[in-house]
C-alpha positions as CSV (number, residue, x, y, z in Angstrom):
1,X,-27.8,-44.0,-65.7
2,X,-27.7,-46.6,-62.9
3,X,-27.1,-45.7,-59.6
4,X,-24.3,-47.7,-57.9
5,X,-25.3,-48.7,-54.4
6,X,-22.2,-50.9,-53.8
7,X,-19.9,-48.8,-51.6
8,X,-22.6,-47.5,-49.5
9,X,-23.6,-51.1,-48.8
10,X,-19.8,-52.4,-47.8
11,X,-19.8,-49.5,-45.7
12,X,-22.9,-50.5,-43.6
13,X,-21.7,-53.9,-43.3
14,X,-18.4,-52.8,-42.1
15,X,-20.2,-50.6,-39.4
16,X,-22.2,-53.7,-38.6
17,X,-19.4,-56.3,-38.2
18,X,-17.4,-53.7,-36.2
19,X,-20.5,-53.1,-34.0
20,X,-20.8,-57.1,-33.8
21,X,-17.1,-57.4,-32.8
22,X,-17.8,-54.4,-30.1
23,X,-20.5,-56.2,-28.5
24,X,-18.4,-59.5,-28.4
25,X,-15.3,-58.3,-27.1
26,X,-17.6,-56.5,-24.4
27,X,-19.5,-59.4,-23.3
28,X,-16.3,-61.4,-23.5
29,X,-14.9,-58.7,-20.7
30,X,-18.1,-59.1,-18.8
31,X,-17.5,-63.1,-19.1
32,X,-13.9,-62.2,-17.4
33,X,-15.3,-60.1,-14.5
34,X,-17.5,-63.4,-13.9
35,X,-14.5,-65.7,-13.7
36,X,-12.2,-63.6,-12.1
37,X,-14.6,-63.2,-8.8
38,X,-14.8,-66.8,-8.5
39,X,-10.9,-67.0,-8.6
40,X,-9.5,-65.1,-5.9
41,X,-6.5,-66.1,-3.8
42,X,-7.2,-67.0,-0.3
43,X,-7.3,-64.9,2.7
44,X,-5.4,-67.0,4.9
45,X,-2.4,-64.5,5.5
46,X,-2.8,-60.9,6.1
47,X,-1.1,-58.0,8.2
48,X,-3.9,-55.4,7.5
49,X,-7.6,-55.1,6.2
50,X,-8.5,-52.2,3.3
51,X,-12.4,-51.9,3.3
52,X,-13.5,-50.0,0.4
53,X,-16.6,-47.6,0.5
54,X,-20.0,-47.5,-0.7
55,X,-23.3,-45.5,-0.7
56,X,-24.1,-44.1,3.0
57,X,-27.8,-43.7,3.7
58,X,-29.3,-40.0,4.4
59,X,-29.8,-41.4,7.8
60,X,-26.0,-41.7,8.1
61,X,-26.1,-45.6,8.3
62,X,-24.2,-47.9,5.9
63,X,-26.4,-49.1,3.0
64,X,-26.8,-52.9,3.1
65,X,-23.8,-53.4,0.1
66,X,-21.8,-51.4,2.4
67,X,-22.9,-53.0,5.6
68,X,-22.1,-56.5,4.2
69,X,-18.5,-55.4,3.2
70,X,-18.0,-54.0,7.1
71,X,-19.4,-57.5,8.3
72,X,-17.2,-59.4,6.1
73,X,-13.9,-57.6,7.4
74,X,-14.7,-57.6,11.1
75,X,-15.1,-61.5,10.5
76,X,-11.9,-61.2,9.1
77,X,-10.5,-58.8,11.8
78,X,-11.8,-61.0,14.5
79,X,-9.9,-63.9,12.8
80,X,-6.8,-61.8,12.8
81,X,-6.7,-58.5,14.7
82,X,-4.6,-55.9,12.7
83,X,-5.2,-52.4,11.2
84,X,-8.0,-52.0,9.2
85,X,-8.0,-48.9,6.5
86,X,-11.6,-47.6,5.4
87,X,-11.8,-45.6,2.2
88,X,-14.5,-43.4,1.0
89,X,-15.2,-39.4,0.7
90,X,-18.6,-38.3,1.2
91,X,-20.7,-38.2,-1.9
92,X,-23.8,-36.6,-3.0
93,X,-26.7,-37.4,-0.6
94,X,-24.5,-38.5,2.0
95,X,-24.3,-36.8,5.5
96,X,-21.0,-37.7,6.1
97,X,-18.0,-39.6,4.6
98,X,-18.2,-43.0,3.8
99,X,-14.6,-43.7,5.9
100,X,-15.9,-42.0,8.8
101,X,-19.3,-43.8,9.0
102,X,-17.6,-47.2,8.4
103,X,-14.9,-46.2,11.5
104,X,-18.1,-45.8,13.7
105,X,-19.7,-48.9,12.5
106,X,-16.5,-51.3,12.9
107,X,-15.9,-49.5,16.6
108,X,-19.4,-50.1,17.3
109,X,-19.0,-53.9,16.6
110,X,-16.0,-53.5,19.1
111,X,-12.6,-52.6,17.0
112,X,-10.5,-50.4,19.1
113,X,-10.4,-47.0,17.3
114,X,-6.7,-47.0,17.2
115,X,-6.9,-49.9,14.7
116,X,-9.2,-48.1,12.2
117,X,-7.5,-45.8,9.8
118,X,-9.6,-43.2,7.9
119,X,-9.3,-42.4,4.1
120,X,-12.2,-39.7,3.8
121,X,-11.1,-37.9,0.5
122,X,-11.0,-40.9,-2.1
123,X,-13.8,-40.8,-4.8
124,X,-13.2,-44.0,-6.6
125,X,-11.2,-47.3,-6.5
126,X,-8.0,-46.0,-7.6
127,X,-8.2,-43.4,-5.0
128,X,-9.1,-45.8,-2.3
129,X,-6.2,-47.8,-3.1
130,X,-3.5,-45.1,-3.1
131,X,-4.4,-43.3,-0.2
132,X,-4.5,-46.4,1.4
133,X,-0.9,-47.6,0.7
134,X,-0.2,-44.1,1.9
135,X,-1.8,-45.0,5.1
136,X,-0.2,-48.2,5.4
137,X,3.3,-46.9,4.4
138,X,5.0,-47.1,8.1
139,X,2.8,-50.0,9.7
140,X,5.2,-52.8,8.4
141,X,2.1,-54.6,6.9
142,X,3.5,-56.8,3.9
143,X,-0.1,-58.4,2.6
144,X,-3.3,-56.6,2.8
145,X,-6.6,-57.9,2.7
146,X,-8.9,-56.2,0.3
147,X,-12.7,-56.4,1.4
148,X,-15.2,-54.9,-1.1
149,X,-18.1,-56.6,-3.0
150,X,-17.5,-59.6,-4.8
151,X,-17.7,-58.4,-8.4
152,X,-15.5,-55.4,-7.5
153,X,-12.8,-57.5,-5.8
154,X,-10.3,-58.7,-8.5
155,X,-9.8,-54.8,-9.9
156,X,-9.1,-53.5,-6.6
157,X,-6.5,-56.2,-6.0
158,X,-4.9,-55.4,-9.4
159,X,-4.8,-51.3,-8.3
160,X,-3.4,-52.2,-4.5
161,X,-0.8,-54.4,-6.8
162,X,-0.5,-51.1,-8.7
163,X,0.4,-49.2,-5.3
164,X,3.0,-51.8,-4.7
165,X,0.7,-53.7,-2.1
166,X,0.7,-57.4,-2.0
167,X,-3.0,-57.9,-2.3
168,X,-5.0,-61.0,-1.0
169,X,-8.9,-60.7,-1.0
170,X,-12.8,-61.4,0.6
171,X,-15.6,-60.7,-1.5
172,X,-18.7,-59.6,0.1
173,X,-22.3,-60.2,-1.6
174,X,-24.7,-58.4,-3.6
175,X,-28.0,-58.0,-3.9
176,X,-29.1,-60.4,-6.8
177,X,-31.3,-57.9,-8.7
178,X,-28.1,-55.8,-9.1
179,X,-26.0,-58.5,-10.9
180,X,-26.1,-57.4,-14.2
181,X,-26.2,-53.7,-13.6
182,X,-23.0,-54.4,-11.7
183,X,-21.5,-56.6,-13.7
184,X,-22.1,-54.5,-16.9
185,X,-20.9,-51.3,-15.1
186,X,-17.7,-53.5,-14.0
187,X,-16.9,-54.5,-17.1
188,X,-16.6,-51.3,-18.5
189,X,-14.4,-50.1,-15.6
190,X,-12.1,-52.6,-16.5
191,X,-11.7,-51.5,-20.1
192,X,-10.9,-47.8,-18.4
193,X,-8.5,-49.4,-16.0
194,X,-6.6,-51.1,-19.0
195,X,-6.8,-47.9,-20.9
196,X,-5.1,-45.6,-18.0
197,X,-2.5,-48.3,-17.3
198,X,-1.2,-49.8,-20.6
199,X,-2.3,-46.8,-23.0
200,X,-1.4,-43.6,-20.7
201,X,-4.6,-42.3,-21.0
202,X,-6.3,-39.6,-18.3
203,X,-9.8,-40.7,-18.4
204,X,-10.6,-39.6,-14.6
């Protein structure tokens, strides 16, 4: 009796087509990330600045990526002196909370300590913006300037808007050698964001 392999072949082709569609969809999200980071609204008007954390080195100083964010925030503060919220808890291999290290860096540049509010309990971007919104609740700030790495900025602004903040943004550069890794991870983060916001999923 002749064996019929038609069913198995159709299943394999179906799986390959689904995989190809998944890859195309994912690359489309990467492309969206690249487009969004180059089409961020201007920074002309803001009443407060929110700086999102990044890795602190074992010696207690900001990593290059974090320093670039803080330097960008300081330049914006010099343009318009206002409250700055710095966000970030203490992660593994970090000697102190990112928020506290960020405050020390900014006050070392000349920002009065009274103008730096610290969130040292947030471990992700959503928590960063939730805590920043709470800290700014009674400040009277109407528009906040979100400062983070360029690829990360559009999603951070979307999360800020979800918290009721009117957000504009300022992106700091990242190391070119991490471009692919950063954008690949950010595309996955956008998929997670959409799943949580529109599907009501809790993905941690």
